[in-house]
C-alpha positions in Angstrom: -23.9 7.4 7.2 -20.8 9.1 5.6 -17.4 7.5 6.2 -14.7 9.6 7.7 -11.0 9.1 7.7 -11.1 8.3 11.4 -13.4 5.3 11.0 -12.0 1.8 10.7 -11.0 0.5 7.3 -14.1 0.0 5.1 -12.4 -0.8 1.9 -10.9 -4.2 1.2 -8.6 -5.2 4.0 -5.0 -5.1 3.1 -2.6 -7.9 4.3 0.3 -7.1 6.5 2.7 -7.7 3.6 0.8 -5.2 1.5 0.9 -2.6 4.2 4.7 -3.2 4.6 5.1 -2.4 0.9 3.0 0.7 1.2 5.0 1.9 4.3 8.3 1.5 2.5 7.0 3.3 -0.5 5.7 6.1 1.8 9.3 6.4 3.1 10.4 7.1 -0.5 12.1 3.8 -1.3 12.2 2.7 -4.9 10.9 -0.7 -5.8 14.3 -2.4 -5.8 15.0 -1.1 -2.3 11.6 -2.3 -1.1 12.3 -5.7 -2.6 15.7 -5.9 -0.8 14.3 -4.7 2.5 11.5 -7.3 2.4 13.7 -10.0 0.9 11.5 -10.3 -2.3 12.1 -10.0 -6.0 11.3 -6.8 -7.8 8.6 -8.6 -9.7 6.9 -9.7 -6.5 6.9 -6.2 -5.2 5.5 -4.9 -8.5 2.7 -7.5 -8.4 1.9 -6.6 -4.8 1.7 -2.9 -5.8 -0.6 -3.7 -8.7 -2.8 -5.9 -6.5 -3.0 -3.1 -3.9 -4.0 -0.6 -6.5 -6.6 -2.9 -8.0 -8.1 -3.7 -4.6 -8.3 0.0 -3.7 -9.4 1.0 -7.2 -6.7 3.6 -7.6 -4.4 4.1 -10.6 -1.1 4.9 -9.0 0.9 3.6 -6.0 1.1 7.1 -4.6 -2.7 7.1 -4.4 -2.6 3.8 -2.4 0.0 5.3 -0.1 -2.1 8.4 0.5 -5.2 6.2 1.1 -3.4 4.1 3.7 -1.7 7.2 5.4 -5.0 9.0 5.7 -6.5 6.0 7.5 -3.4 5.8 9.7 -2.5 2.3 8.5 1.1 3.2 7.8 
């Protein structure tokens, strides 16, 4: 069976906090603005982005944003 973009998430589940980071990145916010909006440090946001990319096996945050958007998670 081939997965489609309309099917439920089959890759590692992302936590609500990770999806919040992706949603703000999708809105075009830079890391420092994401950090302020979520009341986190820049370093914490960078770590979350790195962890998201690792879990999804992508190389750049924009790839993670596209992945989540195509699955209508953000």
